[in-house]
LUMGU-589999 format. One line per field, with one value per residue: y, x, z of N, C-alpha, C, O in turn. Coordinates in Angstrom, 3 decimals, always signed. Layout:
N
n_py <- [Y;...]
n_px <- [X;...]
n_pz <- [Z;...]
ca_py <- [Y;...]
ca_px <- [X;...]
ca_pz <- [Z;...]
c_py <- [Y;...]
c_px <- [X;...]
c_pz <- [Z;...]
o_py <- [Y;...]
o_px <- [X;...]
o_pz <- [Z;...]
//
This chain:
165
n_py <- [-11.550;-9.276;-8.608;-7.937;-5.714;-4.010;-3.745;-2.556;-0.138;+0.911;+1.117;+2.995;+5.182;+5.561;+6.102;+8.409;+10.145;+10.197;+11.164;+14.081;+17.063;+16.861;+17.179;+15.953;+13.936;+13.130;+12.172;+9.930;+8.265;+8.000;+6.670;+4.226;+3.117;+3.161;+1.221;-1.100;-0.782;-0.939;-3.556;-4.940;-4.016;-5.112;-7.886;-8.428;-7.596;-9.429;-11.758;-12.152;-13.540;-15.775;-17.123;-18.365;-16.862;-15.111;-16.728;-17.585;-15.344;-14.717;-13.344;-13.401;-12.081;-12.404;-12.277;-10.159;-7.907;-7.919;-7.582;-5.035;-3.533;-3.942;-2.656;-0.111;+0.522;+0.635;+2.777;+4.929;+5.072;+7.061;+9.413;+12.600;+12.612;+13.978;+14.116;+11.407;+10.489;+11.898;+10.811;+8.148;+8.508;+9.735;+7.720;+5.523;+6.539;+7.089;+4.476;+3.177;+4.646;+4.046;+1.250;+1.051;+2.282;+0.406;-1.908;-1.136;-1.034;-3.563;-3.946;-4.510;-4.688;-7.189;-9.071;-11.712;-12.337;-10.314;-10.955;-13.347;-12.366;-10.686;-12.550;-14.179;-12.289;-11.698;-14.147;-14.600;-12.233;-10.549;-12.303;-13.365;-10.907;-9.778;-11.800;-11.547;-8.961;-9.393;-11.296;-9.788;-7.920;-9.653;-10.825;-8.668;-6.914;-5.126;-3.227;-1.889;-0.792;+0.898;+2.714;+3.906;+5.019;+6.806;+8.583;+9.611;+10.823;+12.822;+14.372;+15.550;+17.052;+20.224;+23.176;+24.362;+26.346;+29.722;+32.403;+34.430;+37.859]
n_px <- [+10.636;+11.106;+8.483;+7.533;+9.100;+8.107;+5.475;+5.939;+7.162;+5.075;+3.112;+4.278;+4.430;+1.659;+0.710;+2.151;+1.075;-1.604;-1.713;-2.244;-0.201;+2.059;+4.138;+7.492;+8.284;+5.847;+4.770;+6.339;+5.388;+2.751;+3.175;+4.303;+2.170;+0.222;+1.068;+0.522;-2.235;-2.951;-2.181;-3.991;-6.411;-6.199;-6.016;-8.482;-10.269;-9.699;-10.445;-13.115;-13.168;-11.724;-11.923;-9.906;-7.675;-7.332;-6.294;-3.982;-2.392;-1.491;+0.332;+2.804;+1.394;-1.226;-4.056;-4.261;-5.665;-5.234;-2.458;-2.283;-3.598;-1.830;+0.508;-0.586;-1.031;+1.613;+2.580;+0.957;+1.216;+2.003;+1.694;+0.063;-3.496;-5.049;-3.107;-2.466;-4.942;-5.077;-2.904;-3.786;-6.167;-5.203;-3.478;-5.202;-6.968;-5.244;-4.346;-6.752;-7.475;-5.265;-5.511;-7.988;-7.365;-5.529;-7.129;-9.206;-7.961;-8.181;-10.762;-13.386;-15.421;-16.584;-18.182;-17.862;-15.278;-13.953;-14.268;-12.804;-10.254;-9.739;-9.789;-7.637;-5.551;-5.605;-4.754;-2.242;-0.788;-1.574;-1.690;+1.052;+2.384;+1.243;+1.884;+4.661;+4.946;+3.959;+5.826;+8.192;+7.651;+7.461;+10.041;+11.765;+11.108;+12.303;+13.401;+11.124;+10.286;+12.478;+12.318;+9.848;+10.303;+12.391;+11.063;+9.206;+10.926;+12.070;+9.861;+9.557;+11.791;+13.244;+12.623;+15.281;+15.891;+16.376;+14.059;+13.644;+14.519]
n_pz <- [-10.181;-11.753;-12.301;-9.783;-9.277;-11.264;-10.308;-7.807;-8.591;-10.136;-8.153;-6.400;-8.151;-8.747;-6.201;-5.636;-7.533;-6.819;-4.221;-2.390;-2.060;+0.580;+3.492;+3.102;+4.942;+6.005;+3.679;+3.275;+5.338;+4.448;+2.018;+2.877;+4.311;+2.307;+0.486;+1.902;+2.171;-0.530;-1.165;+0.447;-0.718;-3.341;-2.743;-1.472;-3.437;-5.451;-4.202;-4.715;-7.065;-6.495;-3.538;-2.074;-2.313;-0.200;+1.836;+0.526;+0.480;+2.997;+5.784;+8.419;+10.384;+9.723;+7.449;+4.450;+5.301;+8.080;+8.077;+6.891;+8.897;+10.996;+10.007;+9.736;+12.419;+13.339;+11.796;+12.600;+15.357;+18.116;+16.701;+16.612;+16.968;+14.857;+12.828;+12.430;+11.508;+9.114;+7.665;+7.429;+5.948;+3.572;+2.605;+2.279;+0.398;-1.769;-2.307;-2.977;-5.277;-6.912;-7.117;-8.403;-10.869;-11.901;-12.077;-13.767;-16.228;-17.176;-17.811;-20.199;-23.214;-23.451;-21.223;-20.205;-21.077;-19.770;-17.057;-16.986;-17.693;-15.485;-13.360;-14.104;-14.030;-11.319;-10.225;-11.482;-11.212;-8.959;-6.670;-6.457;-6.058;-3.730;-1.980;-2.035;-0.980;+1.624;+2.497;+2.371;+4.368;+6.569;+6.612;+6.686;+8.744;+10.498;+8.791;+7.857;+10.290;+10.854;+8.690;+9.201;+11.753;+11.134;+9.424;+11.226;+13.090;+11.493;+11.046;+13.490;+13.814;+14.430;+12.501;+10.809;+9.073;+8.427;+8.318;+5.432;+5.257]
ca_py <- [-10.390;-8.131;-8.262;-7.265;-4.395;-3.225;-3.447;-1.589;+1.138;+1.405;+1.502;+4.259;+6.217;+5.819;+6.734;+9.772;+10.920;+10.259;+11.770;+15.521;+17.500;+16.857;+17.219;+14.752;+12.882;+12.605;+11.404;+8.624;+7.479;+7.710;+5.651;+2.936;+2.595;+2.978;-0.086;-2.104;-0.577;-1.431;-5.021;-5.377;-3.758;-6.109;-9.231;-8.578;-7.496;-10.695;-12.847;-12.403;-14.513;-16.989;-16.838;-18.918;-15.844;-14.564;-17.645;-17.651;-14.111;-14.439;-13.066;-13.892;-11.424;-12.753;-11.988;-8.836;-6.877;-7.922;-6.988;-3.601;-2.951;-3.989;-1.578;+1.143;+0.751;+1.061;+4.094;+5.987;+5.129;+8.220;+10.624;+13.251;+12.005;+14.557;+13.742;+9.983;+10.371;+12.422;+9.808;+7.009;+8.920;+9.928;+6.447;+4.704;+7.152;+6.847;+3.040;+2.891;+5.213;+3.265;-0.068;+1.234;+2.520;-0.862;-2.847;-0.635;-1.343;-4.909;-3.962;-4.540;-4.784;-8.568;-9.347;-13.029;-12.198;-9.415;-11.735;-14.282;-11.559;-10.255;-13.725;-14.572;-11.246;-11.895;-15.339;-14.546;-11.002;-10.066;-13.266;-13.330;-9.602;-9.629;-12.750;-10.952;-7.847;-9.989;-11.925;-8.709;-7.390;-10.685;-11.081;-7.427;-6.050;-4.055;-2.198;-1.088;-0.025;+1.961;+3.733;+4.599;+5.841;+7.878;+9.572;+10.264;+11.715;+14.003;+15.201;+16.254;+17.879;+21.640;+23.834;+25.073;+27.398;+31.067;+33.086;+35.527;+39.176]
ca_px <- [+11.242;+10.835;+7.082;+7.410;+9.688;+7.129;+4.356;+6.410;+7.329;+3.736;+2.431;+4.852;+3.982;+0.238;+0.544;+2.659;+0.133;-2.904;-1.632;-2.027;+1.088;+2.256;+5.552;+8.197;+8.273;+4.480;+4.599;+6.955;+4.435;+1.615;+3.602;+4.451;+0.831;-0.527;+1.435;-0.251;-3.630;-3.136;-2.119;-5.290;-7.433;-6.072;-6.331;-9.908;-10.950;-9.497;-11.118;-14.431;-12.969;-11.197;-11.807;-8.679;-6.623;-7.119;-5.375;-2.724;-1.612;-1.293;+1.655;+2.929;+0.410;-2.570;-4.379;-3.852;-6.263;-4.506;-1.153;-2.487;-3.901;-0.566;+1.349;-1.258;-0.754;+3.008;+2.736;+0.229;+1.504;+2.777;+1.324;-1.153;-4.670;-5.389;-2.064;-2.656;-6.142;-4.738;-2.054;-4.647;-7.078;-4.445;-2.963;-6.338;-7.482;-4.268;-4.359;-8.008;-7.379;-4.286;-6.087;-9.025;-6.705;-4.961;-8.206;-9.976;-7.232;-8.557;-12.178;-13.609;-16.827;-17.046;-18.288;-17.283;-13.836;-13.468;-14.192;-11.685;-9.025;-9.536;-9.455;-6.276;-4.673;-5.545;-3.962;-0.872;-0.100;-1.873;-1.293;+2.503;+2.820;+0.829;+2.717;+5.997;+4.823;+3.837;+7.113;+9.147;+7.362;+7.808;+11.484;+12.530;+10.271;+13.127;+13.552;+9.898;+10.335;+13.477;+11.768;+8.773;+10.900;+13.142;+10.078;+8.640;+11.955;+12.246;+8.665;+9.706;+12.999;+12.906;+12.947;+16.528;+16.080;+16.018;+13.192;+14.264;+14.050]
ca_pz <- [-9.567;-12.615;-12.140;-8.488;-9.451;-12.016;-9.407;-6.814;-9.269;-10.478;-6.914;-5.936;-9.078;-8.536;-4.889;-5.756;-8.328;-6.159;-2.896;-2.419;-1.534;+2.025;+3.823;+2.641;+5.949;+6.033;+2.440;+3.512;+6.124;+3.572;+1.048;+3.559;+4.600;+1.054;-0.095;+2.644;+1.775;-1.896;-1.100;+0.979;-1.735;-4.403;-2.243;-1.223;-4.728;-6.162;-3.478;-5.310;-8.139;-5.871;-2.100;-1.494;-2.418;+1.141;+2.531;-0.215;+0.635;+4.422;+6.339;+9.801;+11.256;+9.278;+6.046;+3.967;+6.142;+9.350;+7.803;+6.716;+10.211;+11.740;+9.491;+10.096;+13.835;+13.454;+11.173;+13.311;+16.796;+18.530;+15.970;+17.107;+16.329;+13.545;+11.876;+12.146;+10.669;+7.781;+7.006;+7.095;+4.878;+2.335;+2.095;+1.813;-0.829;-2.835;-2.633;-3.679;-6.623;-7.661;-7.406;-9.431;-12.152;-12.375;-12.399;-14.930;-17.465;-17.592;-18.200;-21.636;-23.600;-23.322;-19.785;-19.913;-21.261;-18.717;-15.808;-17.134;-17.635;-14.102;-12.548;-14.471;-13.494;-9.870;-9.913;-11.984;-10.822;-7.610;-5.632;-6.204;-5.564;-2.330;-1.234;-1.905;-0.037;+2.964;+2.831;+2.629;+5.698;+7.556;+6.648;+6.873;+9.578;+11.067;+7.765;+7.920;+11.535;+10.696;+7.774;+9.915;+12.807;+10.478;+8.966;+12.416;+13.656;+10.636;+11.266;+14.756;+13.807;+14.305;+11.246;+11.035;+8.091;+8.888;+7.364;+4.682;+5.707]
c_py <- [-9.151;-7.666;-7.511;-5.857;-3.476;-2.802;-2.388;-0.209;+1.739;+1.867;+2.833;+5.402;+6.568;+6.527;+8.178;+10.671;+11.168;+10.938;+13.268;+15.873;+17.513;+16.949;+15.897;+13.627;+12.298;+11.754;+10.026;+7.726;+7.077;+6.605;+4.277;+2.312;+2.333;+1.661;-1.206;-2.000;-1.171;-2.956;-5.574;-5.181;-4.822;-7.494;-9.410;-8.407;-8.847;-11.874;-13.116;-13.418;-15.853;-16.703;-17.381;-17.930;-15.236;-15.430;-17.686;-16.453;-13.739;-14.159;-13.674;-13.267;-11.715;-12.423;-10.556;-7.718;-6.793;-7.289;-5.479;-2.935;-2.919;-2.836;-0.231;+1.501;+1.253;+2.468;+5.195;+6.079;+6.323;+9.499;+11.282;+12.736;+12.645;+14.177;+12.281;+9.787;+10.838;+11.421;+8.620;+7.350;+9.076;+8.611;+5.566;+5.238;+6.911;+5.391;+2.673;+3.406;+4.431;+1.899;+0.040;+1.475;+1.220;-1.814;-2.415;-0.887;-2.705;-5.014;-3.972;-4.729;-6.182;-8.969;-10.683;-12.973;-11.326;-10.178;-12.703;-13.531;-11.156;-11.425;-14.183;-13.577;-11.412;-13.053;-15.178;-13.307;-10.634;-11.030;-13.241;-11.999;-9.387;-10.606;-12.167;-9.779;-8.377;-10.601;-10.868;-8.129;-8.393;-10.825;-9.846;-6.417;-4.878;-2.918;-1.287;-0.194;+1.144;+3.073;+4.565;+5.526;+7.017;+8.979;+10.320;+11.222;+12.972;+14.918;+16.082;+17.161;+19.341;+22.195;+24.693;+26.161;+28.715;+31.720;+34.227;+36.844;+40.157]
c_px <- [+10.982;+9.402;+6.866;+7.983;+8.738;+5.973;+4.760;+6.570;+5.979;+2.990;+2.956;+4.412;+2.520;-0.001;+1.028;+1.688;-1.165;-2.888;-1.418;-0.680;+1.073;+3.753;+6.202;+8.142;+6.880;+4.223;+5.226;+6.007;+3.235;+1.991;+3.726;+3.085;+0.043;-0.177;+0.647;-1.731;-3.889;-3.078;-3.446;-6.388;-7.400;-6.484;-7.832;-10.736;-10.879;-10.180;-12.513;-14.337;-12.492;-10.996;-10.532;-7.516;-6.319;-6.114;-4.006;-1.817;-1.370;+0.168;+1.724;+1.904;-1.030;-2.783;-3.983;-4.450;-5.540;-3.128;-1.277;-2.754;-2.656;+0.338;+0.732;-0.961;+0.674;+3.219;+2.113;+0.558;+2.403;+2.475;+0.132;-2.353;-5.035;-4.385;-2.212;-3.854;-5.856;-3.889;-2.896;-5.555;-6.348;-3.966;-4.090;-6.881;-6.536;-4.274;-5.615;-7.945;-6.397;-4.821;-7.148;-8.418;-6.158;-6.053;-8.965;-9.282;-7.635;-10.019;-12.293;-15.073;-17.420;-17.017;-17.645;-15.755;-13.213;-13.275;-13.010;-10.349;-8.713;-9.135;-8.024;-5.260;-4.512;-4.611;-2.501;-0.098;-0.317;-1.380;+0.225;+2.977;+2.439;+1.627;+4.116;+5.983;+4.778;+5.166;+8.172;+8.912;+7.791;+9.324;+12.312;+11.739;+11.065;+13.335;+12.311;+9.920;+11.307;+12.954;+10.695;+9.362;+11.684;+12.185;+9.478;+9.652;+12.100;+11.022;+8.863;+10.925;+12.602;+13.338;+14.178;+16.762;+15.594;+15.092;+13.941;+13.666;+14.026]
c_pz <- [-10.404;-12.452;-10.830;-8.566;-10.216;-11.122;-8.397;-7.404;-9.618;-9.240;-6.402;-6.835;-8.842;-7.210;-4.950;-6.498;-7.573;-4.799;-3.044;-1.793;-0.004;+2.262;+3.451;+3.656;+6.110;+4.796;+2.579;+4.289;+5.277;+2.594;+1.682;+3.792;+3.322;+0.369;+0.589;+2.289;+0.390;-1.928;-0.589;-0.068;-2.829;-3.920;-2.060;-2.496;-5.440;-5.478;-4.028;-6.451;-7.581;-4.389;-1.455;-1.556;-1.050;+1.902;+1.849;+0.058;+2.099;+4.750;+7.728;+10.731;+10.839;+7.816;+5.689;+4.812;+7.491;+9.185;+7.648;+8.060;+11.101;+11.303;+9.837;+11.551;+14.037;+12.914;+12.030;+14.793;+17.093;+17.770;+16.658;+16.314;+14.980;+12.450;+11.463;+11.224;+9.253;+7.007;+6.560;+5.920;+3.549;+1.753;+1.558;+0.497;-2.007;-3.267;-3.415;-5.114;-7.491;-8.044;-8.498;-10.805;-12.736;-12.842;-13.650;-16.251;-18.022;-18.016;-19.718;-21.948;-23.413;-21.850;-19.409;-20.036;-20.184;-17.403;-15.865;-17.050;-16.191;-13.206;-12.831;-13.914;-11.986;-9.517;-10.320;-11.551;-9.358;-6.539;-5.410;-5.616;-4.106;-1.462;-1.008;-0.928;+1.396;+3.400;+3.134;+4.019;+6.770;+7.722;+6.981;+7.705;+10.143;+10.071;+7.743;+9.163;+11.426;+9.795;+8.462;+10.969;+12.226;+10.016;+10.152;+13.043;+12.810;+10.710;+12.482;+14.797;+13.650;+12.962;+11.484;+10.020;+8.654;+7.867;+6.694;+5.153;+4.591]
o_py <- [-8.090;-6.465;-6.552;-4.919;-2.306;-1.652;-1.436;+0.782;+2.934;+2.894;+3.702;+6.475;+7.746;+7.441;+9.071;+11.830;+12.243;+11.261;+13.689;+15.062;+18.100;+16.809;+14.849;+12.469;+11.095;+10.735;+9.050;+6.557;+5.948;+5.691;+3.278;+1.134;+1.376;+1.047;-2.135;-3.018;-1.822;-3.584;-6.554;-6.076;-5.370;-8.199;-10.435;-9.014;-9.339;-12.884;-14.207;-14.084;-16.916;-16.096;-16.901;-18.144;-14.883;-14.913;-17.808;-16.544;-12.583;-14.653;-14.377;-13.851;-11.312;-12.303;-9.830;-6.688;-5.696;-6.543;-4.726;-1.875;-1.975;-2.118;+0.700;+2.656;+2.181;+3.261;+6.276;+7.073;+6.559;+10.568;+10.593;+12.456;+11.911;+13.947;+11.952;+9.010;+10.240;+11.202;+8.135;+6.551;+8.602;+8.403;+4.939;+4.470;+6.571;+5.097;+1.941;+2.699;+4.183;+1.437;-0.787;+0.934;+0.963;-2.455;-3.244;-0.948;-2.970;-6.050;-3.499;-4.912;-6.326;-9.184;-10.768;-13.504;-11.568;-10.051;-12.855;-14.007;-11.270;-11.292;-14.532;-13.979;-11.280;-12.940;-15.581;-13.333;-10.433;-10.608;-13.105;-11.975;-8.865;-10.275;-12.284;-9.624;-7.869;-10.438;-11.038;-7.875;-8.017;-10.930;-9.958;-5.224;-3.766;-1.759;-0.068;+0.996;+2.255;+4.252;+5.787;+6.688;+8.116;+10.165;+11.531;+12.311;+14.069;+16.118;+17.221;+17.956;+19.670;+21.727;+25.643;+26.854;+28.798;+31.598;+34.900;+36.939;+41.313]
o_px <- [+10.673;+9.131;+6.097;+7.425;+8.580;+5.536;+4.019;+6.165;+5.757;+2.311;+2.176;+4.059;+2.174;-0.821;+0.396;+1.502;-1.755;-3.950;-0.502;-0.093;+0.188;+4.545;+5.557;+7.969;+6.738;+3.536;+4.693;+5.835;+2.755;+1.197;+3.305;+2.868;-0.729;-1.037;+0.171;-2.405;-4.909;-3.852;-3.965;-7.204;-8.437;-7.219;-8.388;-11.800;-11.879;-10.460;-13.047;-15.322;-12.809;-9.992;-10.124;-6.486;-5.173;-5.194;-2.982;-0.602;-1.079;+1.090;+0.808;+1.572;-1.962;-1.833;-3.437;-3.808;-5.270;-2.679;-0.477;-2.194;-2.458;+0.875;+1.453;-0.675;+0.912;+3.951;+2.687;+0.212;+3.409;+2.951;-0.715;-2.236;-5.310;-4.759;-2.096;-3.790;-6.341;-4.124;-2.740;-5.691;-6.823;-4.038;-3.949;-7.214;-6.975;-4.215;-5.545;-8.313;-6.663;-4.611;-7.196;-8.901;-6.307;-5.918;-9.321;-9.936;-7.449;-10.455;-11.404;-15.885;-18.629;-15.943;-16.953;-15.038;-12.090;-12.248;-12.291;-9.414;-7.575;-8.231;-7.286;-4.224;-3.411;-3.780;-1.609;+1.132;+0.640;-0.716;+0.655;+3.872;+3.239;+2.002;+4.678;+6.911;+5.476;+5.580;+8.967;+9.862;+8.413;+9.825;+13.425;+11.711;+10.549;+13.434;+12.433;+9.614;+10.996;+13.127;+10.652;+8.966;+11.642;+12.462;+9.268;+9.282;+12.238;+11.138;+8.399;+11.073;+11.734;+14.309;+14.135;+17.776;+14.534;+15.325;+14.764;+12.467;+13.657]
o_pz <- [-9.862;-12.462;-10.782;-7.997;-9.866;-11.162;-8.155;-6.797;-9.423;-9.268;-6.013;-6.345;-8.747;-7.120;-4.386;-6.130;-7.684;-4.268;-3.751;-1.077;+0.617;+1.330;+3.476;+3.276;+6.328;+4.866;+2.050;+3.944;+5.371;+2.366;+1.099;+3.509;+3.262;-0.262;-0.063;+2.124;+0.162;-2.650;-1.123;-0.284;-3.202;-4.611;-2.454;-2.620;-5.963;-6.123;-3.826;-6.768;-8.115;-4.015;-0.397;-0.917;-0.771;+2.535;+2.522;-0.117;+2.408;+4.101;+8.157;+11.762;+11.534;+7.042;+6.519;+5.018;+7.981;+10.055;+8.203;+8.339;+11.867;+12.146;+10.195;+11.867;+14.810;+13.506;+12.166;+15.432;+16.424;+18.153;+17.226;+15.121;+14.031;+11.300;+10.282;+10.271;+8.293;+5.819;+5.440;+4.994;+2.517;+0.542;+0.508;-0.406;-3.105;-4.461;-4.402;-6.053;-8.667;-9.166;-9.408;-11.800;-13.931;-13.884;-14.487;-17.291;-19.210;-18.518;-20.425;-21.041;-23.236;-21.289;-18.394;-19.189;-19.742;-16.737;-14.876;-16.407;-15.735;-12.381;-11.909;-13.385;-11.450;-8.616;-9.573;-11.526;-8.611;-5.592;-4.265;-4.771;-3.330;-0.337;+0.081;-0.134;+2.274;+4.548;+4.059;+4.760;+7.764;+8.841;+7.495;+7.402;+10.251;+10.474;+7.625;+9.095;+11.857;+10.105;+8.313;+11.068;+12.780;+10.196;+10.082;+13.481;+13.350;+10.461;+12.514;+15.725;+12.842;+12.366;+12.266;+10.108;+9.275;+6.664;+7.314;+5.415;+4.793]
//
């Protein structure tokens, strides 16, 4: 659990750092989707060391890519096409940058040792974290839906602040 909390905190931090400034409600949508993007990035990166990782990290909707596409569909449904494209681009970019930062920390001068470190990291860190992400989505799908809908409603709320004169 502590490891998952560290991953979640690190993911949110990396996503916050890597995402350009956007409205708070759009940022919520970007963060929700970026977590799914990052889970997919990690799972598919790690599959090069152990292809069984794809099967180990499945959710009720399928592998990490299917889960990400499912969440993407939920996040972007009902958004104007330019807005949906912007959310998808920002989240994918933030997830890619965050994943690269995490992976590069394991690189080293010894190629054999590097490969072993990465494979071990994939098995001991990535697999449990992606499994937990998938399980959280499967078990608490309504929470994701509520967060997405709340962010979409706040995007549509009229600006009630009066301009200064």
